[in-house]
Backbone as JSON, one array per atom type, in Angstrom:
{
  "sequence": "MEQFTYEERGATDRPFPEPLEGGWPAGYTVMVESHEIPAEDPSAAFIALTEGILAWELHRRAGLTMESDAGRADPGVRVVSGFGIGPARIKAPCRVLWSRAPQLDGAGRAVPGQRGGFGYGTLPGHPVRGEEGFYAELTADNRVVFLCSAYSVPASLVYRLAAPVTRLTQRYVLARYVKAARELAGV",
  "N": [[22.76, -17.45, -22.69], [21.97, -14.19, -21.72], [23.64, -12.45, -19.13], [22.56, -11.11, -15.98], [22.84, -7.65, -15.01], [23.51, -7.0, -12.45], [24.17, -8.04, -9.07], [22.57, -8.52, -6.78], [19.94, -10.09, -6.72], [16.38, -10.65, -6.75], [15.1, -9.29, -4.66], [12.69, -7.99, -5.07], [10.79, -9.92, -4.98], [8.28, -10.42, -3.14], [5.94, -11.89, -1.55], [2.49, -11.55, -0.45], [1.93, -11.33, 3.04], [4.27, -9.81, 3.07], [6.1, -6.88, 3.74], [6.86, -4.02, 1.63], [8.56, -2.13, 2.43], [11.83, -1.44, 3.46], [14.66, -3.77, 3.75], [15.98, -3.77, 1.32], [18.65, -4.14, -1.1], [21.87, -2.78, -0.28], [23.24, 0.36, -1.38], [21.74, 1.04, -3.58], [19.35, 3.14, -5.3], [16.14, 3.35, -4.1], [12.72, 2.84, -4.87], [9.41, 2.84, -3.89], [6.06, 2.49, -4.45], [2.61, 2.83, -3.72], [-0.76, 2.42, -4.44], [-4.06, 2.62, -3.73], [-6.89, 1.14, -5.26], [-10.08, 1.84, -5.65], [-12.79, -0.41, -5.86], [-15.78, -1.82, -7.11], [-16.21, -4.56, -7.29], [-13.95, -6.19, -5.79], [-12.59, -8.68, -6.15], [-12.86, -9.3, -8.93], [-11.64, -7.01, -10.0], [-9.02, -7.27, -9.0], [-8.19, -9.69, -10.23], [-8.35, -8.95, -12.96], [-6.49, -6.83, -13.02], [-4.11, -8.14, -12.2], [-3.81, -10.06, -14.27], [-3.53, -8.31, -16.42], [-1.12, -7.05, -15.76], [0.63, -9.26, -15.91], [0.44, -9.89, -18.62], [1.83, -7.95, -19.97], [0.32, -5.73, -20.44], [-0.06, -3.58, -18.68], [2.29, -2.11, -19.01], [2.18, -1.47, -21.75], [-0.15, 0.11, -21.86], [0.78, 2.2, -20.41], [2.31, 3.48, -22.19], [4.67, 2.34, -23.08], [6.68, 0.37, -25.32], [6.64, -3.13, -25.74], [8.67, -5.74, -26.31], [8.74, -9.11, -26.77], [9.16, -12.65, -26.88], [7.32, -14.04, -25.58], [3.95, -14.07, -24.5], [3.41, -13.47, -21.95], [4.51, -12.67, -18.64], [6.67, -14.74, -17.4], [8.94, -16.64, -15.33], [12.27, -16.36, -16.48], [11.67, -15.35, -18.99], [12.59, -13.12, -21.56], [12.41, -9.65, -22.11], [12.05, -6.57, -23.84], [11.62, -3.36, -23.08], [10.48, -0.22, -24.33], [10.91, 3.29, -24.44], [10.0, 6.5, -25.46], [10.4, 8.27, -28.61], [10.79, 7.27, -31.97], [14.13, 7.58, -33.14], [14.95, 8.48, -30.7], [14.11, 6.7, -28.87], [14.52, 4.84, -25.97], [15.79, 1.73, -25.23], [15.19, -0.99, -23.07], [16.38, -3.79, -21.94], [15.34, -6.71, -20.16], [15.01, -9.52, -17.86], [12.56, -11.74, -16.71], [12.26, -12.54, -13.33], [10.58, -13.65, -11.38], [7.14, -14.6, -11.1], [3.66, -14.28, -10.36], [0.53, -15.62, -10.46], [-3.04, -14.94, -10.13], [-4.56, -16.39, -7.25], [-7.24, -18.51, -7.01], [-10.48, -19.3, -5.6], [-12.75, -22.14, -5.26], [-14.99, -21.19, -6.58], [-14.04, -19.53, -8.49], [-13.3, -17.03, -7.66], [-11.09, -14.46, -6.46], [-8.85, -15.18, -3.86], [-8.79, -13.49, -0.83], [-6.0, -11.63, 0.52], [-3.49, -11.74, -0.95], [-0.82, -11.33, -3.39], [-0.28, -10.6, -6.77], [1.6, -10.63, -9.86], [4.77, -9.57, -11.24], [8.4, -9.62, -11.28], [11.29, -8.13, -12.71], [14.73, -8.25, -13.83], [17.58, -6.26, -14.8], [19.32, -6.4, -17.95], [22.31, -6.44, -20.07], [22.66, -3.32, -21.78], [20.5, -2.0, -20.74], [19.49, 1.14, -19.3], [19.83, 1.38, -16.54], [21.04, -0.48, -13.66], [19.58, -3.08, -11.96], [16.44, -3.9, -10.42], [12.91, -4.37, -10.86], [9.59, -4.47, -9.6], [6.17, -5.33, -10.13], [2.99, -5.18, -8.87], [-0.23, -6.49, -8.11], [-2.46, -6.28, -5.5], [-4.6, -7.98, -3.32], [-5.98, -7.25, -0.49], [-6.27, -8.64, 2.86], [-8.62, -7.65, 3.88], [-10.09, -7.22, 1.61], [-9.4, -5.09, -0.2], [-8.19, -3.47, -3.16], [-4.96, -2.97, -4.35], [-2.45, -1.3, -6.16], [0.94, -1.78, -6.62], [4.34, -0.79, -6.97], [7.75, -1.45, -7.15], [11.23, -0.67, -7.04], [14.75, -1.05, -7.32], [17.74, 0.48, -8.08], [20.69, 1.53, -9.9], [22.47, 3.94, -11.91], [23.56, 2.68, -15.09], [25.85, 3.46, -16.4], [28.38, 6.04, -16.79], [27.33, 8.03, -18.45], [24.55, 7.73, -18.02], [24.53, 8.22, -15.32], [25.2, 10.92, -15.21], [22.93, 11.85, -16.41], [21.05, 11.44, -14.48], [19.13, 13.21, -13.07], [17.23, 13.72, -15.13], [16.5, 11.13, -15.71], [15.23, 10.37, -13.3], [13.0, 12.09, -13.37], [11.76, 11.06, -15.64], [11.2, 8.46, -14.73], [9.3, 9.09, -12.74], [7.27, 10.15, -14.34], [6.59, 7.89, -15.94], [5.77, 6.18, -13.88], [3.44, 7.49, -12.99], [1.91, 7.06, -15.25], [1.75, 4.27, -15.15], [0.12, 3.96, -12.89], [-2.28, 5.11, -13.78], [-2.81, 3.31, -15.88], [-3.1, 0.96, -14.4], [-5.47, 1.47, -12.99], [-7.25, 1.54, -15.15], [-7.01, -1.12, -16.09], [-8.05, -2.47, -13.9], [-10.62, -1.81, -14.16], [-11.62, 0.61, -13.3]],
  "CA": [[21.78, -16.59, -22.03], [22.57, -12.96, -21.2], [23.76, -12.35, -17.67], [22.02, -9.91, -15.36], [23.86, -6.61, -14.82], [23.65, -6.71, -11.02], [24.32, -9.28, -8.3], [21.59, -8.64, -5.69], [18.68, -10.4, -7.38], [15.25, -11.27, -6.06], [14.53, -8.52, -3.54], [11.31, -7.57, -5.36], [9.9, -11.06, -4.8], [7.72, -10.27, -1.79], [4.53, -12.29, -1.51], [1.65, -11.02, 0.62], [1.84, -9.93, 3.44], [5.6, -9.24, 3.28], [6.09, -5.45, 3.42], [7.78, -3.54, 0.62], [9.46, -1.17, 3.06], [13.02, -2.03, 4.06], [15.17, -5.03, 3.24], [16.5, -3.62, -0.03], [20.12, -4.21, -1.15], [22.57, -1.52, -0.02], [23.91, 1.03, -2.49], [20.81, 1.31, -4.68], [18.23, 4.05, -5.09], [14.94, 2.52, -3.96], [11.43, 3.49, -5.06], [8.26, 2.0, -3.59], [4.82, 3.25, -4.59], [1.42, 2.05, -3.42], [-1.96, 3.18, -4.78], [-5.3, 1.85, -3.59], [-7.81, 1.29, -6.38], [-11.43, 1.49, -5.2], [-13.44, -1.29, -6.83], [-17.07, -2.37, -6.71], [-15.98, -6.0, -7.16], [-12.49, -6.29, -5.6], [-12.06, -9.92, -6.72], [-12.76, -9.15, -10.39], [-10.65, -5.97, -10.27], [-7.71, -7.84, -8.71], [-7.88, -10.66, -11.28], [-8.11, -8.21, -14.2], [-5.24, -6.09, -12.88], [-3.0, -9.09, -12.2], [-3.66, -10.61, -15.61], [-3.01, -7.22, -17.26], [0.31, -6.9, -15.43], [1.36, -10.43, -16.41], [0.38, -9.92, -20.09], [2.55, -6.74, -20.43], [-0.65, -4.69, -20.79], [0.2, -2.41, -17.82], [3.36, -1.35, -19.65], [1.7, -0.94, -23.04], [-1.09, 1.2, -21.59], [1.56, 3.31, -19.87], [2.99, 4.12, -23.3], [5.92, 1.66, -23.42], [6.6, -0.77, -26.23], [7.11, -4.35, -25.07], [9.05, -6.76, -27.28], [9.04, -10.37, -26.11], [8.66, -13.83, -27.58], [6.28, -14.62, -24.73], [2.81, -13.19, -24.28], [3.18, -13.38, -20.52], [5.69, -12.58, -17.78], [6.99, -15.97, -16.67], [10.36, -16.66, -15.02], [13.18, -16.65, -17.58], [11.27, -14.66, -20.22], [13.3, -11.88, -21.87], [11.54, -8.61, -22.65], [12.7, -5.28, -24.05], [10.66, -2.26, -23.07], [10.98, 0.96, -25.02], [10.28, 4.55, -24.06], [10.46, 7.6, -26.31], [9.87, 8.28, -29.97], [11.75, 7.1, -33.06], [15.53, 7.35, -32.78], [15.15, 8.87, -29.29], [13.56, 5.63, -28.03], [15.47, 4.12, -25.12], [15.41, 0.33, -25.07], [15.56, -1.47, -21.74], [16.23, -5.24, -21.86], [15.2, -7.31, -18.82], [14.56, -10.91, -17.8], [11.64, -11.96, -15.59], [12.82, -13.36, -12.26], [9.5, -14.34, -10.68], [5.78, -14.13, -11.42], [2.63, -14.87, -9.5], [-0.82, -15.49, -11.0], [-4.06, -14.88, -9.08], [-5.02, -17.63, -6.63], [-8.71, -18.46, -7.01], [-11.18, -20.33, -4.82], [-13.53, -23.07, -6.08], [-16.0, -20.46, -7.35], [-13.36, -18.66, -9.44], [-13.09, -15.71, -7.06], [-9.76, -14.29, -5.9], [-8.73, -15.39, -2.42], [-8.21, -12.3, -0.2], [-4.7, -11.8, 1.16], [-2.48, -12.22, -1.91], [-0.22, -10.42, -4.36], [0.07, -11.15, -8.06], [2.44, -9.74, -10.66], [6.09, -10.11, -11.59], [9.58, -8.77, -11.13], [12.35, -8.43, -13.67], [16.05, -7.68, -13.6], [18.18, -5.65, -15.98], [20.3, -7.08, -18.79], [23.17, -5.48, -20.76], [21.97, -2.39, -22.65], [19.51, -1.24, -19.95], [20.12, 2.35, -18.77], [20.15, 1.22, -15.12], [21.28, -1.84, -13.18], [18.72, -3.34, -10.82], [15.25, -4.76, -10.51], [11.63, -3.7, -10.66], [8.47, -5.36, -9.37], [4.84, -4.78, -10.39], [2.13, -6.03, -8.06], [-1.62, -6.24, -7.76], [-2.66, -6.88, -4.18], [-5.95, -8.06, -2.76], [-5.68, -7.32, 0.94], [-7.1, -9.57, 3.64], [-9.94, -7.03, 4.05], [-10.71, -7.1, 0.29], [-9.1, -3.86, -0.93], [-7.27, -3.67, -4.28], [-3.85, -2.02, -4.3], [-1.4, -1.44, -7.15], [2.24, -1.44, -6.05], [5.49, -0.86, -7.84], [8.98, -1.26, -6.4], [12.43, -0.75, -7.86], [16.03, -0.63, -6.77], [18.6, 0.6, -9.24], [21.75, 2.54, -10.02], [22.75, 4.15, -13.34], [24.4, 1.63, -15.67], [27.09, 4.01, -16.93], [28.62, 7.45, -16.47], [26.37, 8.83, -19.21], [23.26, 7.7, -17.33], [24.74, 8.86, -14.02], [25.1, 12.36, -15.48], [21.54, 12.13, -16.78], [20.18, 10.97, -13.39], [17.94, 14.04, -12.81], [16.25, 13.49, -16.2], [16.03, 9.75, -15.53], [14.26, 10.36, -12.19], [11.76, 12.71, -13.86], [11.15, 10.09, -16.55], [10.64, 7.39, -13.89], [8.08, 9.62, -12.11], [6.27, 10.24, -15.4], [6.15, 6.53, -16.28], [5.03, 5.66, -12.74], [2.08, 8.07, -13.04], [1.23, 6.35, -16.34], [1.45, 2.92, -14.64], [-1.03, 4.05, -11.98], [-3.46, 5.31, -14.64], [-3.06, 2.05, -16.57], [-3.59, -0.01, -13.4], [-6.89, 1.79, -12.75], [-7.98, 1.09, -16.35], [-7.04, -2.58, -16.1], [-8.93, -2.92, -12.82], [-11.99, -1.45, -14.52], [-12.04, 1.82, -12.59]],
  "C": [[22.51, -15.37, -21.44], [22.57, -12.96, -19.68], [23.11, -11.06, -17.17], [23.17, -8.93, -15.1], [24.07, -6.24, -13.36], [23.63, -8.04, -10.28], [23.14, -9.56, -7.35], [20.19, -8.89, -6.24], [17.63, -10.95, -6.41], [14.6, -10.47, -4.96], [13.12, -8.01, -3.81], [10.31, -8.69, -5.14], [9.41, -11.09, -3.36], [6.24, -10.64, -1.8], [3.8, -11.66, -0.32], [1.82, -11.88, 1.86], [3.21, -9.26, 3.66], [5.61, -7.77, 2.86], [7.11, -5.12, 2.33], [8.73, -2.48, 1.18], [10.63, -1.94, 3.67], [13.45, -3.32, 3.39], [15.73, -4.97, 1.83], [18.03, -3.7, -0.01], [20.75, -2.82, -0.97], [23.17, -0.97, -1.31], [23.01, 1.37, -3.66], [19.84, 2.43, -4.29], [16.97, 3.2, -5.12], [13.69, 3.38, -4.16], [10.35, 2.47, -4.74], [7.02, 2.89, -3.66], [3.64, 2.3, -4.35], [0.19, 2.93, -3.68], [-3.18, 2.28, -4.66], [-6.21, 2.17, -4.77], [-9.2, 0.87, -5.9], [-12.14, 0.67, -6.28], [-14.75, -1.81, -6.25], [-16.96, -3.87, -6.44], [-14.47, -6.21, -7.03], [-11.88, -7.55, -6.21], [-11.85, -9.78, -8.22], [-11.69, -8.11, -10.75], [-9.23, -6.5, -10.06], [-7.28, -8.81, -9.81], [-7.54, -9.94, -12.58], [-6.78, -7.46, -14.14], [-4.04, -7.03, -12.92], [-2.75, -9.65, -13.59], [-3.11, -9.56, -16.58], [-1.53, -6.97, -17.01], [1.1, -8.03, -16.08], [1.42, -10.5, -17.94], [1.02, -8.68, -20.72], [1.6, -5.57, -20.7], [-0.47, -3.43, -19.93], [1.22, -1.51, -18.5], [2.9, -0.71, -20.95], [0.76, 0.25, -22.81], [-0.4, 2.41, -20.98], [2.39, 4.0, -20.96], [4.32, 3.49, -23.68], [5.66, 0.63, -24.52], [7.17, -1.95, -25.47], [7.38, -5.4, -26.14], [9.46, -8.01, -26.53], [8.5, -11.5, -26.96], [7.52, -14.48, -26.81], [5.17, -13.59, -24.51], [2.56, -12.9, -22.81], [4.51, -13.34, -19.77], [5.82, -13.85, -16.95], [8.49, -15.98, -16.39], [11.2, -17.11, -16.22], [12.86, -15.93, -18.88], [12.06, -13.35, -20.36], [12.32, -10.9, -22.5], [12.36, -7.33, -22.81], [11.6, -4.22, -24.08], [11.31, -1.07, -23.76], [10.19, 2.18, -24.6], [10.86, 5.65, -24.92], [9.89, 7.43, -27.7], [11.01, 8.12, -30.97], [13.16, 6.83, -32.59], [15.84, 7.74, -31.33], [14.6, 7.81, -28.33], [14.68, 4.94, -27.28], [14.95, 2.71, -24.94], [15.99, -0.19, -23.76], [15.35, -2.98, -21.64], [16.24, -5.77, -20.42], [14.86, -8.8, -18.96], [13.7, -11.07, -16.55], [12.28, -12.94, -14.6], [11.75, -14.21, -11.57], [8.18, -13.8, -11.22], [4.79, -14.89, -10.57], [1.26, -14.57, -10.1], [-1.83, -15.41, -9.85], [-4.41, -16.27, -8.55], [-6.53, -17.53, -6.45], [-9.29, -19.56, -6.13], [-11.98, -21.2, -5.79], [-14.58, -22.39, -6.95], [-15.37, -19.51, -8.36], [-13.16, -17.24, -8.95], [-11.69, -15.65, -6.47], [-9.8, -14.45, -4.38], [-8.12, -14.13, -1.8], [-6.88, -12.63, 0.48], [-3.66, -12.38, 0.21], [-1.97, -11.08, -2.77], [0.05, -11.2, -5.63], [0.95, -10.17, -8.8], [3.76, -10.39, -11.0], [7.18, -9.11, -11.27], [10.59, -9.15, -12.19], [13.62, -7.68, -13.34], [16.66, -7.21, -14.91], [19.24, -6.53, -16.64], [21.19, -6.03, -19.46], [22.37, -4.63, -21.76], [20.9, -1.58, -21.94], [20.19, -0.01, -19.37], [20.44, 2.31, -17.27], [20.49, -0.24, -14.84], [20.38, -2.03, -11.97], [17.49, -4.12, -11.19], [14.0, -3.93, -10.26], [10.54, -4.75, -10.49], [7.16, -4.62, -9.57], [3.84, -5.72, -9.73], [0.68, -5.53, -8.07], [-1.81, -6.94, -6.42], [-4.14, -6.87, -3.85], [-5.74, -8.28, -1.28], [-6.63, -8.3, 1.64], [-8.5, -9.01, 3.87], [-10.55, -6.6, 2.71], [-10.54, -5.73, -0.38], [-8.1, -4.19, -2.03], [-6.22, -2.57, -4.25], [-2.9, -2.34, -5.45], [-0.11, -0.96, -6.51], [3.32, -1.59, -7.1], [6.72, -0.63, -6.96], [10.16, -1.37, -7.36], [13.64, -0.4, -7.01], [17.01, -0.63, -7.93], [19.71, 1.62, -9.03], [21.98, 2.75, -11.51], [23.75, 3.11, -13.85], [25.73, 2.15, -16.17], [27.22, 5.47, -16.51], [27.62, 8.35, -17.19], [25.02, 8.89, -18.48], [23.37, 8.29, -15.93], [24.61, 10.37, -14.16], [23.67, 12.77, -15.81], [20.55, 11.77, -15.68], [18.98, 11.88, -13.1], [16.84, 13.84, -13.87], [15.66, 12.09, -16.06], [14.99, 9.68, -14.42], [12.93, 10.98, -12.62], [11.01, 11.76, -14.79], [10.5, 8.95, -15.76], [9.34, 7.86, -13.24], [6.94, 9.69, -13.13], [5.7, 8.86, -15.73], [5.35, 5.93, -15.12], [3.6, 6.21, -12.73], [1.27, 7.39, -14.14], [0.88, 4.92, -15.93], [0.2, 2.96, -13.75], [-2.32, 4.24, -12.78], [-3.82, 4.0, -15.35], [-3.61, 0.99, -15.63], [-5.07, 0.22, -13.11], [-7.75, 1.32, -13.94], [-8.12, -0.43, -16.37], [-7.98, -3.14, -15.04], [-10.39, -2.55, -13.08], [-12.52, -0.23, -13.8], [-12.0, 3.0, -13.52]]
}
């Protein structure tokens, strides 16, 4: 089994109501984004968003390719995301560290006050070293929020030199994640 490319694993695993601010490993660039998604039926929107995140659909709708032997993000699953076109496609191998499915009540409705989603860590060949988490949140007061967190450093000198382009690419992909999250939630 391929080894992770960084030591400080698991910091993205933050169940509700643990905040995503602070507590990140030292020496990494940290990104935390939060976007509320207005929904007529918050329970249904949360379930759809969480299931879409877990089934790699968030990534696909954001324009990434997702190669995995598993149809779902479960701990231990290896996945290779790809961004770009043809020979310019950058491949990013990762392994899922944690995942959380929606918790439902007896009527099949999402229980308010929870986070679903997954986090994965980088493997050899990824342009950065670190971890990223993707979350759907149903707040205690029944609001749906899409969150994304990451802590990383460039994996090599080449990627360190390309850091400004990498940051722009990350911003672009994040905007695509937010659009995809809204689609998955039915907004």
